[in-house]
N, C-alpha and C positions, 0 to 999 in steps of 0.2 A: 526415544524417536530416532529415526534415520535421516538425516539431512544431507542434501546435495552440497559438498564442499568444493570440488573442482570439475571442470570438464576440460579435455585435452583437444588442441588442434596440432596438426603436424605443420611445421613451416620449414620453408627451404634455408633461411637465414635468420636466426634469432635476432641479431642486432637490426636488420631490416623490418622484422616483424615488431620489434619492440618500439620502433620509430614511428611505425604506421599506427600502431595501437595507442600509444601515448600521444603523438604528435598530431595525427589526424582524426582519430575516434575520440580522443581526449580522456582515454582511459587512465587508471593509475596502476603502479607497480605494486603488486601484492608481495613479491618475492623474487629476489634474483641472485641465487647462490650457485657457486661453481664448485664441484667437490673433486678435488684432486685426487683423493684415494679411489675414485670411481672412473678414473680415465678423463679427468675434466668434464664429467657430466654437469650440465647447467639447467637447474631448475629455475625456470623463467615463467612467473604467473602475473597475469595483469587482471584488472576487473574494472567495471563501469564506476564511475565516481558516484558515490550517494548509495552503492550498493556492496558494502564492505565484507558481507557474507558471501559474494559470488567470485569466483576466479575461473580464468580460462588459462590452463598452462599452454605456452607457446613451446612445443617439443620439436628439437631438431629430429629429423628422420635418422634412425641409428643404422649403422652397418653391422657387420657380424660382430660377435656372436648373437647379438640381439635379434637381427633381422638380416637373412640372406639377400644377396643381390638382386634375385628374381623378385622378391617381396618388395624391396626398396623400390624397384621400377615400377611395379604395380601401384604402390602408394603414390608414386610421382605421377603417374598417368592418371589416376583418379583426382589428384589434386588439380592437375592441369584442366581436367574437364568439369571441374567444381563439383565434384561428387565424393568427396572424402569426408564431408560433414556439413551441417548448416548450422549456423547460430541465428536464432530469431529475435530480434530486437523490437521493442514496442516504444511508441512515443505519443504523446498527446497531439501533436501536429507534425504529420509526415512532411508536409511540403516545407515548413521552417527548418526541420531537421535537414531534410534533403539539401537544401540551400545552404545550410550552416556547413555540412559535410562536404560539399562540393566546393565551397569555398576554402576549405582546408585541403584540397587536394585528392579527394575520395572520388575514384572513378566509377560511376554507376553503371551496372549492366542493363537496369531496367528504371526508368523514372517512376515517380509516383502514378499509380492507376487505380481506378476504382474497381474493387472487387466485392463479392457478396459479403465478404466478412470485414470489409474495411477498405482503407487506402495502403497499398503495399508497393514496395519499391525492393530492388536489390543491387548488391555491389559484392565485390569480392577483394580480399586482402591480397597483398603480394605474392603470396605462396598459391593463390587460386582458391583458398577457402570461400564459401559462399555465404552470403549474410542476406537475411530479409529484414527489411525496416518496415514496420507496418503501424499504422493508427487503426486499432481494432474497433469496429462499430459494436455497440452493444446490441445483442441479438434478442428478440422477442422470445419469452418463454413459450413453449407449445405444450 
């Protein structure tokens, strides 16, 4: 069976990202290793508490030779617009989770709002990556 192990988000600063994901979202560190033999490449992975088999790698935007300057700038531009990827989170009580995260300093771009599929809200991480926090409504089978 093929299973999802990691997903990746580009981040501007891995230390800032680590502080946000652990301090504000309450996630856990899954791995934090720096490899000197690979030019001090840092593998930094975090994941939601209670979901040990899910990790998000917080990857620094590389420079040459991995990524040319033009591509690096394109990635940064997409991140600034919130279009470099989206993480979808679910919760049983979006209003309570919204208040809890706001209390930890998460700045929401959209407060909880009724939608056909449930109650949905949005926020971004310090690098501009987009998150949806949703309380999904059970849909009637048709």
